[in-house]
N, C-alpha and C positions, 0 to 999 in steps of 0.2 A: 629289510623290512623295518628294522629299528632306526636306520638312517632316515628313511622316508617319514617315519613318525616324528622324529626330532625336527626334521626340516619343516614338516607341516605345522608343528607346534610353534616353531620360531616365526614362520610367516604369519600365523594367526596372532601371535603376540605383537608383532610389528604393526599389523593391520589394525588391531584394536587400539593400541596406544597412539598410532598416527591419526586415526579417525576420531579420537576422543577430544581433539582440540575444539574450542568454542568457535562457532561460525561468525559471531559478532563480538568484537572486542573494542576496548578503548582505543581511539584513534582511527578506527575503520570509518570509511566514508562510503555510503551506499546511495545510489540513485535508483529510484523505482519509477518505471513508466507503465501506466495501467490503462486499461479500457474497462469502463463501467458497464455493469449489467443491472437493470432494474433501478428505477428512480421513483421517488414518491411525489415528485412535484408535477410533472407534465404527463399525466396518464389519461387515457380515454380515447374514444374513436376519432376525435377531431384533431389529435396531435400527430405529427410526423417528425421524424428525426432529421435535423439539418446537420448538426455535429453531435455525434454520440458522446456520452460522458467520457472524458479523457482526464487523466491526472498524471502529475509528476510530483515526486517528493524526494527530498534529500535528507539523509540522516547521518549524524556523526556520533560515534560511540564515545561517551564521556566518563563512564564508570565501569570498571571491571570487577568481577567477583563480589557482587553486592551481598549475596547470601552464601554462595559457594563458587566453585570454579566454572559453573555452567551458566551463571547469571550476569547480566550487564544492563546498562541503561543507555539509551540514545535519545538525542533531541535533533530537531530539524524543522524544515518548512514544507508546506504542502500547497499545491495549486491544482485546482480542478475546474473544468469548463464543460458546458453543454449548451446546445442551442436547439430549440424545437420550433416548429411552425404550427400555428393554430389556424385551422381553416374550417369555418362553419358559416353557412349562409352568406351574409355580406361581410363577415369578419375574416380577414386573412392577414396575419402578422406573425412576426418571429419573436420569441421570448428566449432570453439567454440568462445563464447563471454562471457566475465566476466566484470561486471560493479561494481566498488567500488566508492561510493560517499557519500556526506553529503546531508542532506535534511532538509528543514525547512518548517513549515506549520502554517497557520492561521486557527484556529478552531472556528466554530460558531455553537452553538446548536440551530437548528430550531425546532426540535421535541424531546420529551422525549425519552431517551435511544438511540438516534441517534446522533453520533458525525460526523458532516460534516466538511470538511476541504479542503483547496487549498494551493499549495505551489510550491517550486522550488527544483530541484534535480541538484546538480553540482558535477562532479567527473570525473573519467577516465574510458574509455572503452578499455579493452584489448582483441584483437582478434588474433586468430592464426589458422593455419591448419596443417595437417600432410601429405600434398601432397609431395610425394618423388621427383617429378620433380621441383616443385616450392614451397618450404617451405617458408612461410612468417608469419610475425606477425606485428601488429601495435598497437599503443597506441594513442587514441584520446581523446580530451576533450569531456565530455558528459554533456549537460545542457538540462533540460526539465522542463516543467510545468506539474502539475498534479492536479486532483481533486479526492476526495475520501470520503468514508463514512464508519463508523463502527456502526453496530447495536448491542447493548449490550443485550444479552439474560440473563446474570447474571451480577453482579457487575464487574467480572473479565474476562468474556468470550464474544467475539463478532464475528460476521461475518463481513468480510471486502471486499470492492471493491474499486479499484483505476483505473481511466482512465487517460492516459497520456502516455508518452513513457519512461519507465525505460528499463526493459528487454523485455517488451511486451506492446501492446496498452491497454490491459485490464488485471488487476490482480485481482483474486478472492481468498479469503482465510479466515483465522481466525486471531483474535487478542487476545492476553493475556495481561491483565493489572496486574502489580505488585505493 
Protein backbone atom coordinates (compact mmCIF):
# COMPACT_ATOMS: atom_id res chain seq x y z
CA UNK A 1 0.00 0.00 0.00
CA UNK A 2 2.77 2.41 0.95
CA UNK A 3 4.66 1.47 -2.23
CA UNK A 4 1.59 2.30 -4.38
CA UNK A 5 1.18 5.65 -2.66
CA UNK A 6 4.84 6.58 -3.23
CA UNK A 7 4.64 5.43 -6.88
CA UNK A 8 1.44 7.45 -7.43
CA UNK A 9 3.01 10.56 -5.86
CA UNK A 10 6.11 10.15 -8.04
CA UNK A 11 4.05 9.81 -11.23
CA UNK A 12 1.97 12.89 -10.30
CA UNK A 13 5.11 14.95 -9.63
CA UNK A 14 6.58 13.96 -12.99
CA UNK A 15 3.30 14.69 -14.79
CA UNK A 16 2.91 18.12 -13.16
CA UNK A 17 6.48 19.23 -13.81
CA UNK A 18 6.53 17.81 -17.35
CA UNK A 19 3.23 19.55 -18.23
CA UNK A 20 4.32 22.87 -16.74
CA UNK A 21 6.44 23.77 -19.76
CA UNK A 22 5.29 26.76 -21.77
CA UNK A 23 3.58 25.87 -25.06
CA UNK A 24 4.93 28.90 -26.98
CA UNK A 25 8.57 29.91 -26.56
CA UNK A 26 11.25 32.03 -28.17
CA UNK A 27 12.25 30.41 -31.46
CA UNK A 28 9.00 28.47 -31.92
CA UNK A 29 7.47 28.72 -35.38
CA UNK A 30 3.72 28.11 -35.67
CA UNK A 31 1.55 27.97 -38.80
CA UNK A 32 -2.21 28.51 -38.29
CA UNK A 33 -4.73 27.45 -40.95
CA UNK A 34 -8.28 28.63 -40.31
CA UNK A 35 -11.81 28.70 -41.63
CA UNK A 36 -13.83 31.80 -40.74
CA UNK A 37 -17.35 31.96 -39.39
CA UNK A 38 -19.30 35.20 -39.53
CA UNK A 39 -18.29 38.23 -41.54
CA UNK A 40 -19.47 41.82 -41.29
CA UNK A 41 -18.94 42.77 -44.91
CA UNK A 42 -21.12 40.60 -47.14
CA UNK A 43 -24.34 39.89 -45.31
CA UNK A 44 -27.95 39.74 -46.39
CA UNK A 45 -30.26 37.66 -48.51
CA UNK A 46 -28.66 38.48 -51.85
CA UNK A 47 -25.16 37.25 -50.98
CA UNK A 48 -23.94 33.69 -51.37
CA UNK A 49 -20.54 32.21 -50.59
CA UNK A 50 -18.12 31.48 -53.42
CA UNK A 51 -15.03 31.02 -51.22
CA UNK A 52 -15.64 31.04 -47.45
CA UNK A 53 -13.38 33.14 -45.24
CA UNK A 54 -10.05 31.28 -45.05
CA UNK A 55 -6.87 32.40 -43.35
CA UNK A 56 -3.28 31.43 -42.76
CA UNK A 57 -0.85 33.00 -40.36
CA UNK A 58 2.71 32.36 -39.31
CA UNK A 59 4.12 33.31 -35.93
CA UNK A 60 7.65 33.31 -34.54
CA UNK A 61 8.33 33.43 -30.80
CA UNK A 62 10.72 36.34 -30.14
CA UNK A 63 10.64 36.95 -26.37
CA UNK A 64 10.41 34.44 -23.51
CA UNK A 65 9.51 35.05 -19.87
CA UNK A 66 8.30 38.61 -20.34
CA UNK A 67 6.69 38.78 -16.88
CA UNK A 68 7.20 35.24 -15.62
CA UNK A 69 7.95 31.78 -17.00
CA UNK A 70 4.46 31.44 -18.56
CA UNK A 71 4.54 34.57 -20.78
CA UNK A 72 6.02 35.18 -24.23
CA UNK A 73 5.65 37.36 -27.32
CA UNK A 74 5.36 36.34 -30.96
CA UNK A 75 5.21 38.24 -34.26
CA UNK A 76 4.36 37.17 -37.77
CA UNK A 77 2.21 37.60 -40.82
CA UNK A 78 -1.43 36.99 -41.71
CA UNK A 79 -3.31 36.41 -44.96
CA UNK A 80 -7.08 36.06 -45.25
CA UNK A 81 -9.35 35.71 -48.28
CA UNK A 82 -13.06 35.43 -49.01
CA UNK A 83 -15.25 35.78 -52.09
CA UNK A 84 -19.01 36.31 -52.24
CA UNK A 85 -21.55 36.54 -55.03
CA UNK A 86 -24.16 39.29 -55.09
CA UNK A 87 -27.29 38.33 -57.04
CA UNK A 88 -30.26 40.70 -57.05
CA UNK A 89 -32.54 41.52 -59.99
CA UNK A 90 -30.24 42.53 -62.87
CA UNK A 91 -27.13 42.60 -60.67
CA UNK A 92 -24.96 39.51 -60.55
CA UNK A 93 -21.28 39.83 -59.69
CA UNK A 94 -18.57 38.59 -57.33
CA UNK A 95 -16.91 40.58 -54.56
CA UNK A 96 -13.61 39.48 -53.03
CA UNK A 97 -11.58 40.61 -50.05
CA UNK A 98 -7.90 39.88 -49.38
CA UNK A 99 -6.17 40.91 -46.16
CA UNK A 100 -2.37 41.00 -45.89
CA UNK A 101 -1.04 42.05 -42.53
CA UNK A 102 1.43 41.71 -39.71
CA UNK A 103 0.38 40.51 -36.31
CA UNK A 104 1.83 40.46 -32.86
CA UNK A 105 0.61 38.54 -29.83
CA UNK A 106 1.22 38.30 -26.10
CA UNK A 107 1.01 34.64 -24.99
CA UNK A 108 0.24 33.44 -21.49
CA UNK A 109 -0.17 29.80 -20.56
CA UNK A 110 -3.03 29.41 -18.09
CA UNK A 111 -3.49 25.64 -18.43
CA UNK A 112 -1.15 22.84 -19.55
CA UNK A 113 -1.20 22.25 -23.34
CA UNK A 114 -3.28 25.41 -23.88
CA UNK A 115 -1.59 28.42 -25.48
CA UNK A 116 -3.77 31.50 -24.86
CA UNK A 117 -2.93 34.82 -26.47
CA UNK A 118 -4.15 38.30 -27.38
CA UNK A 119 -2.78 40.69 -29.95
CA UNK A 120 -3.05 43.20 -32.77
CA UNK A 121 -3.32 42.76 -36.52
CA UNK A 122 -2.28 45.68 -38.76
CA UNK A 123 -2.18 45.59 -42.55
CA UNK A 124 -4.10 46.21 -45.76
CA UNK A 125 -7.50 45.04 -46.99
CA UNK A 126 -7.81 44.75 -50.79
CA UNK A 127 -11.40 44.56 -52.06
CA UNK A 128 -12.67 44.32 -55.61
CA UNK A 129 -15.63 43.17 -57.68
CA UNK A 130 -16.28 42.09 -61.25
CA UNK A 131 -19.47 44.10 -61.82
CA UNK A 132 -19.41 44.97 -65.57
CA UNK A 133 -21.31 48.23 -64.98
CA UNK A 134 -19.42 49.47 -61.95
CA UNK A 135 -16.05 47.76 -61.60
CA UNK A 136 -14.32 48.98 -58.45
CA UNK A 137 -11.50 48.15 -56.13
CA UNK A 138 -10.25 49.65 -52.90
CA UNK A 139 -7.34 49.32 -50.54
CA UNK A 140 -7.89 50.26 -46.91
CA UNK A 141 -5.90 50.08 -43.72
CA UNK A 142 -6.91 47.12 -41.57
CA UNK A 143 -6.34 47.16 -37.81
CA UNK A 144 -7.93 44.77 -35.35
CA UNK A 145 -7.56 43.22 -31.93
CA UNK A 146 -7.91 39.47 -31.42
CA UNK A 147 -7.80 36.82 -28.73
CA UNK A 148 -7.08 33.19 -29.37
CA UNK A 149 -6.13 29.81 -28.05
CA UNK A 150 -4.33 26.74 -29.34
CA UNK A 151 -4.79 23.41 -27.61
CA UNK A 152 -1.89 21.06 -28.32
CA UNK A 153 -2.90 17.43 -28.87
CA UNK A 154 0.76 16.59 -29.53
CA UNK A 155 3.95 18.66 -29.25
CA UNK A 156 3.50 19.91 -32.84
CA UNK A 157 -0.24 19.74 -33.60
CA UNK A 158 -3.01 21.90 -32.08
CA UNK A 159 -6.60 22.93 -32.60
CA UNK A 160 -6.92 26.71 -32.92
CA UNK A 161 -9.65 29.31 -32.34
CA UNK A 162 -9.39 33.10 -32.70
CA UNK A 163 -12.01 35.75 -32.01
CA UNK A 164 -11.60 39.22 -33.46
CA UNK A 165 -11.90 40.59 -36.92
CA UNK A 166 -9.38 39.44 -39.45
CA UNK A 167 -11.24 37.97 -42.40
CA UNK A 168 -14.05 36.80 -40.07
CA UNK A 169 -15.24 37.25 -36.49
CA UNK A 170 -14.34 33.68 -35.52
CA UNK A 171 -11.61 31.53 -37.05
CA UNK A 172 -11.38 27.82 -36.27
CA UNK A 173 -8.62 25.58 -37.53
CA UNK A 174 -5.36 23.81 -36.87
CA UNK A 175 -1.88 24.88 -35.86
CA UNK A 176 1.41 23.22 -36.76
CA UNK A 177 4.53 23.95 -34.70
CA UNK A 178 7.95 23.65 -36.39
